[in-house]
SETISE-948122 format. One line per field, with one value per residue: residue number from 1; residue in one letter; z negated, x, y negated of N, C-alpha, C, O in turn. Coordinates in steps of 0.02 Angstrom, whole numbers. Layout:
N
pos <- c(NUM,...)
code <- c(a,...)
nc3 <- c(Z,...)
nc1 <- c(X,...)
nc2 <- c(Y,...)
cac3 <- c(Z,...)
cac1 <- c(X,...)
cac2 <- c(Y,...)
cc3 <- c(Z,...)
cc1 <- c(X,...)
cc2 <- c(Y,...)
oc3 <- c(Z,...)
oc1 <- c(X,...)
oc2 <- c(Y,...)
This chain:
175
pos <- c(1,2,3,4,5,6,7,8,9,10,11,12,13,14,15,16,17,18,19,20,21,22,23,24,25,26,27,28,29,30,31,32,33,34,35,36,37,38,39,40,41,42,43,44,45,46,47,48,49,50,51,52,53,54,55,56,57,58,59,60,61,62,63,64,65,66,67,68,69,70,71,72,73,74,75,76,77,78,79,80,81,82,83,84,85,86,87,88,89,90,91,92,93,94,95,96,97,98,99,100,101,102,103,104,105,106,107,108,109,110,111,112,113,114,115,116,117,118,119,120,121,122,123,124,125,126,127,128,129,130,131,132,133,134,135,136,137,138,139,140,141,142,143,144,145,146,147,148,149,150,151,152,153,154,155,156,157,158,159,160,161,162,163,164,165,166,167,168,169,170,171,172,173,174,175)
code <- c(m,g,r,l,v,f,i,i,l,l,a,a,g,i,a,v,a,p,g,s,t,a,f,a,a,r,a,v,w,d,g,e,a,e,q,s,g,y,e,n,a,v,h,y,l,t,w,i,i,e,s,g,g,v,s,k,k,n,l,g,n,a,f,y,n,r,g,n,a,y,y,y,l,g,a,h,g,k,a,i,d,d,y,s,r,t,l,v,l,e,p,g,h,a,e,a,l,y,n,r,g,n,s,y,a,d,m,g,d,h,d,r,a,i,e,d,y,s,q,t,i,g,i,r,p,d,f,d,a,a,y,y,n,r,a,n,s,r,l,r,t,g,d,l,l,r,a,i,e,d,y,r,k,a,y,t,l,n,p,n,d,p,v,y,r,n,r,i,k,e,l,g,l,w,e)
nc3 <- c(-906,-1008,-1086,-969,-954,-1075,-1079,-949,-1006,-1090,-1016,-937,-1028,-1117,-1289,-1389,-1523,-1662,-1668,-1561,-1381,-1281,-1385,-1416,-1275,-1282,-1376,-1349,-1217,-1255,-1304,-1195,-1066,-915,-782,-861,-909,-805,-745,-853,-831,-722,-757,-865,-798,-689,-765,-814,-702,-632,-744,-716,-776,-768,-728,-553,-536,-633,-583,-467,-503,-584,-477,-423,-515,-554,-398,-407,-504,-437,-319,-380,-435,-319,-216,-94,-7,-83,-158,-55,-27,-140,-156,-40,-86,-174,-93,-12,-123,-166,-37,-41,-94,-117,-192,-184,-30,-7,-67,-10,105,72,30,148,233,161,206,330,403,485,579,512,401,439,467,344,265,338,339,195,185,248,152,43,81,0,-23,-62,-72,12,154,160,142,249,348,326,373,504,568,559,664,778,797,780,804,748,614,561,558,466,353,325,291,172,97,119,22,-100,-151,-257,-265,-281,-201,-69,-40,-12,83,193,214,240,357,445,441,370,314)
nc1 <- c(-325,-243,-180,-85,4,72,136,208,296,375,412,494,609,590,570,440,399,284,289,372,354,305,241,140,104,17,-70,-142,-199,-296,-392,-433,-554,-606,-556,-463,-372,-327,-249,-154,-88,-18,60,143,203,284,375,455,495,582,653,786,825,789,790,789,680,602,559,507,400,341,331,226,119,115,33,-84,-128,-137,-230,-344,-385,-427,-320,-265,-164,-60,-57,-14,110,176,153,232,358,363,389,501,574,557,522,423,300,167,44,62,78,-56,-153,-94,-150,-274,-292,-271,-390,-497,-448,-496,-411,-401,-340,-188,-246,-258,-151,-62,-149,-137,21,10,-55,22,145,61,-24,-133,-229,-366,-457,-368,-402,-530,-552,-477,-549,-671,-619,-573,-723,-763,-676,-730,-691,-777,-791,-638,-648,-755,-694,-618,-696,-764,-622,-589,-702,-683,-563,-612,-739,-831,-861,-966,-985,-911,-990,-1126,-1096,-1061,-1200,-1285,-1224,-1287,-1190,-1217,-1278)
nc2 <- c(645,571,641,683,568,558,693,665,589,641,742,672,654,550,478,520,470,402,245,221,125,232,312,214,201,310,305,195,230,342,274,190,146,249,185,85,160,237,119,105,212,176,58,122,250,157,84,217,260,153,127,228,322,457,618,688,792,754,606,635,706,599,492,549,576,451,422,475,400,283,339,361,228,195,140,169,167,135,247,326,311,330,474,495,457,568,687,662,685,810,918,1022,997,1057,999,858,832,887,762,666,694,683,563,490,538,487,346,356,406,548,651,613,658,801,825,831,918,1042,1053,1083,1200,1285,1291,1343,1446,1509,1400,1351,1209,1154,1206,1176,1031,1018,1064,972,846,892,915,807,745,804,907,1055,1201,1246,1187,1271,1380,1372,1311,1445,1496,1455,1465,1604,1639,1568,1630,1596,1454,1345,1240,1248,1374,1321,1223,1306,1352,1246,1217,1323,1440,1533,1712)
cac3 <- c(-879,-1066,-1085,-936,-965,-1124,-1040,-895,-1041,-1110,-952,-927,-1080,-1166,-1350,-1422,-1576,-1695,-1660,-1497,-1352,-1271,-1444,-1414,-1231,-1269,-1409,-1294,-1174,-1265,-1335,-1152,-1029,-866,-764,-902,-916,-735,-739,-901,-815,-675,-802,-892,-755,-651,-825,-806,-624,-649,-819,-710,-827,-777,-680,-464,-521,-660,-522,-403,-551,-577,-407,-383,-568,-513,-331,-429,-515,-375,-324,-417,-433,-256,-209,-67,23,-138,-179,10,-19,-200,-119,23,-103,-212,-53,9,-183,-175,15,-33,-152,-91,-205,-151,20,-22,-114,34,150,25,35,229,243,123,229,380,454,477,599,467,343,451,469,267,243,379,292,134,204,265,86,1,123,-17,-56,-31,-62,78,194,150,165,319,394,328,428,571,572,583,731,843,807,773,788,704,554,533,542,402,295,315,238,90,53,70,-38,-155,-143,-316,-269,-255,-136,-4,-23,7,147,228,209,279,443,475,434,324,358)
cac1 <- c(-283,-215,-118,-52,54,105,166,257,349,412,463,554,638,595,552,375,360,267,348,397,333,287,176,89,60,-35,-123,-183,-207,-327,-451,-457,-592,-532,-499,-402,-328,-251,-219,-101,-57,19,96,202,252,316,431,475,527,615,715,830,862,763,809,765,624,554,573,459,324,328,296,181,71,66,-4,-121,-166,-170,-282,-424,-409,-439,-272,-238,-88,-7,-48,20,168,206,154,282,404,371,374,561,613,504,496,390,265,106,-7,95,50,-127,-178,-98,-216,-356,-283,-272,-454,-517,-437,-540,-372,-413,-262,-141,-240,-269,-93,-58,-191,-87,76,14,-71,98,162,12,-98,-207,-255,-433,-466,-341,-451,-615,-539,-453,-626,-715,-571,-594,-774,-751,-635,-767,-661,-826,-774,-606,-696,-812,-641,-580,-736,-742,-574,-608,-749,-668,-525,-623,-821,-870,-871,-1030,-974,-902,-1058,-1171,-1080,-1102,-1261,-1287,-1191,-1305,-1155,-1225,-1339)
cac2 <- c(604,557,691,685,526,595,753,639,550,694,783,608,646,493,499,512,454,355,177,201,122,294,339,167,212,366,286,138,269,379,217,161,160,279,148,51,233,218,54,105,260,152,50,162,292,120,83,276,262,98,157,259,363,523,677,703,836,696,570,661,695,525,471,611,564,374,424,514,343,240,365,370,157,173,97,220,151,146,321,368,281,384,520,518,482,623,706,634,714,880,908,1068,1004,1065,963,785,836,895,725,613,711,668,481,470,568,411,295,379,419,619,654,625,730,862,870,847,978,1090,1094,1113,1274,1304,1301,1396,1488,1522,1347,1335,1172,1110,1219,1151,966,1010,1077,909,805,915,894,712,719,844,990,1083,1279,1247,1166,1309,1423,1327,1328,1502,1527,1426,1538,1686,1628,1562,1643,1595,1396,1323,1173,1291,1403,1258,1167,1356,1365,1176,1226,1389,1504,1608,1769)
cc3 <- c(-929,-1073,-1027,-943,-1018,-1107,-984,-952,-1077,-1075,-928,-987,-1143,-1239,-1372,-1465,-1624,-1709,-1611,-1438,-1318,-1327,-1442,-1353,-1235,-1337,-1379,-1244,-1178,-1298,-1274,-1117,-965,-817,-811,-912,-860,-727,-800,-867,-761,-686,-817,-859,-716,-704,-828,-743,-625,-700,-789,-736,-825,-698,-601,-496,-556,-621,-473,-451,-567,-525,-397,-438,-547,-439,-364,-462,-484,-351,-317,-443,-361,-208,-170,-34,-26,-141,-129,-3,-89,-172,-64,-50,-127,-152,-22,-58,-181,-104,12,-94,-122,-119,-166,-78,34,-24,-66,73,129,49,118,232,228,147,288,426,460,541,565,422,373,443,388,242,283,342,225,137,219,212,38,24,74,-43,-24,-24,13,142,216,155,238,362,396,366,509,610,600,633,792,833,773,725,753,615,522,528,481,342,281,263,171,71,28,36,-97,-162,-212,-306,-242,-175,-81,-4,5,71,211,258,249,339,482,478,405,338,307)
cc1 <- c(-238,-157,-64,34,101,150,217,307,390,465,506,622,652,545,496,360,327,312,357,355,286,229,117,58,-8,-87,-164,-215,-289,-391,-484,-519,-554,-527,-449,-349,-272,-223,-144,-57,-9,77,161,227,299,382,475,528,581,676,783,885,820,789,774,690,593,504,521,388,300,300,227,112,50,40,-52,-182,-186,-232,-363,-431,-414,-403,-238,-182,-42,12,-19,97,228,214,219,348,425,414,464,628,606,473,420,344,203,41,1,55,-32,-162,-147,-128,-273,-353,-293,-363,-507,-514,-474,-478,-358,-362,-218,-154,-243,-189,-66,-91,-151,-33,63,-16,-26,130,121,-32,-145,-227,-325,-451,-429,-376,-503,-597,-515,-527,-661,-681,-596,-661,-785,-720,-660,-723,-715,-804,-703,-609,-713,-738,-608,-619,-752,-703,-571,-650,-721,-617,-542,-719,-853,-871,-924,-1021,-955,-959,-1101,-1165,-1097,-1161,-1291,-1267,-1225,-1251,-1170,-1290,-1399)
cc2 <- c(570,564,686,629,537,668,721,606,604,734,743,616,599,508,477,512,397,284,162,176,192,314,277,180,272,355,248,189,323,347,163,197,211,234,91,109,235,178,55,146,227,126,75,222,251,98,157,273,204,112,182,306,452,567,661,733,770,644,590,664,629,499,516,584,480,367,449,440,316,280,341,281,134,142,161,242,151,209,359,363,331,447,561,501,544,672,720,686,789,887,977,1066,993,1016,888,783,833,818,682,647,687,572,476,494,511,349,298,392,512,656,671,670,777,912,894,894,1051,1113,1091,1180,1322,1336,1344,1410,1519,1463,1311,1290,1133,1135,1185,1085,964,1011,1004,862,814,899,832,693,764,899,1064,1172,1272,1209,1224,1362,1417,1328,1383,1533,1503,1463,1607,1685,1618,1560,1618,1525,1375,1257,1205,1324,1368,1220,1239,1362,1299,1206,1296,1417,1541,1634,1764)
oc3 <- c(-904,-1071,-1040,-938,-1010,-1138,-974,-932,-1087,-1087,-899,-983,-1189,-1239,-1379,-1478,-1618,-1751,-1595,-1438,-1337,-1306,-1461,-1352,-1203,-1347,-1380,-1235,-1131,-1318,-1280,-1128,-960,-796,-785,-923,-860,-703,-795,-865,-757,-658,-793,-887,-700,-680,-845,-745,-616,-688,-819,-727,-870,-640,-598,-483,-520,-622,-439,-440,-561,-528,-356,-410,-532,-419,-320,-451,-482,-364,-280,-471,-342,-160,-197,-28,-13,-131,-142,11,-87,-163,-55,-59,-116,-168,-12,-50,-196,-95,54,-136,-105,-81,-128,-66,70,22,-75,99,167,73,135,234,268,130,308,487,439,521,568,399,335,429,372,191,253,316,191,91,208,215,-4,1,95,-100,18,32,54,186,273,187,278,398,449,400,552,667,652,655,845,877,748,667,705,571,465,471,453,287,221,217,123,22,-22,5,-145,-173,-213,-362,-182,-122,-32,42,60,103,261,318,297,374,533,537,407,361,317)
oc1 <- c(-192,-106,-4,93,161,202,268,364,449,522,556,675,692,494,491,309,353,356,356,304,227,173,59,-4,-60,-135,-224,-274,-326,-437,-527,-536,-493,-470,-402,-289,-210,-167,-94,3,46,130,215,274,351,439,534,588,637,736,834,944,823,799,730,641,560,443,496,336,241,240,183,59,-5,26,-94,-241,-247,-286,-408,-485,-408,-432,-197,-156,15,69,2,138,286,268,241,384,479,470,486,685,654,414,375,341,182,-3,-41,10,-63,-203,-179,-156,-318,-395,-345,-398,-549,-552,-490,-490,-305,-354,-196,-115,-230,-171,-53,-67,-141,-28,113,-3,-30,144,150,-87,-192,-250,-334,-477,-457,-384,-518,-644,-528,-550,-678,-720,-620,-661,-812,-726,-629,-727,-690,-801,-711,-566,-693,-736,-575,-594,-760,-718,-549,-638,-722,-611,-513,-754,-914,-890,-933,-1050,-990,-993,-1118,-1210,-1133,-1172,-1326,-1316,-1201,-1246,-1139,-1340,-1451)
oc2 <- c(538,530,685,645,528,679,754,597,591,751,765,585,599,543,417,544,342,274,103,210,196,331,286,176,275,392,262,175,338,383,119,255,215,242,61,99,235,183,18,131,255,141,60,250,278,98,151,283,228,106,167,322,494,550,618,699,732,638,545,633,611,482,502,570,456,311,436,429,308,256,321,268,76,117,198,297,168,232,416,407,352,474,618,550,572,691,776,709,824,871,977,1110,938,996,864,742,794,809,631,599,671,534,446,444,492,303,242,391,535,714,729,712,824,969,952,920,1103,1168,1098,1219,1382,1395,1378,1395,1553,1471,1267,1288,1096,1093,1168,1061,919,967,977,828,777,877,814,636,767,941,1114,1192,1310,1214,1235,1385,1461,1341,1391,1571,1534,1499,1643,1738,1642,1511,1626,1508,1382,1246,1189,1303,1391,1194,1231,1374,1314,1219,1320,1434,1594,1606,1795)
């Protein structure tokens, strides 16, 4: 994750040289515990966002990555806001849709999660994790038949994933 801030700073066109703020951010990040690292990411990505000196694409990336940091901090509402801002700037950003769906699912809003996973699949039909997570949300909303279809599709797309294989076995769908 420490490399993420470094890459974002570079992508935003911000100089990363010894003695610079960005260099200090990188040095601090690498020495911090995970929680502090995510808090630092929020701080520095907010700085990039508020600087006003980044392109539309890099601004979308900054919102997306800050959303990820918020997600890992458990601030799902803020993560959803940043993923939504990413989608305004980059409407086809499948990972932002997927991660926003994860945030909704973690908050118990499985209907919205299903919507975001479905949109993700519409953009990237090979996104096996989107099928798997949509299946989990469908299962929680009582839509067992469609959940089974999604579990099978996730497994078909990535048969080497032990999580998918185990879930299919748990549900008795494995011969």
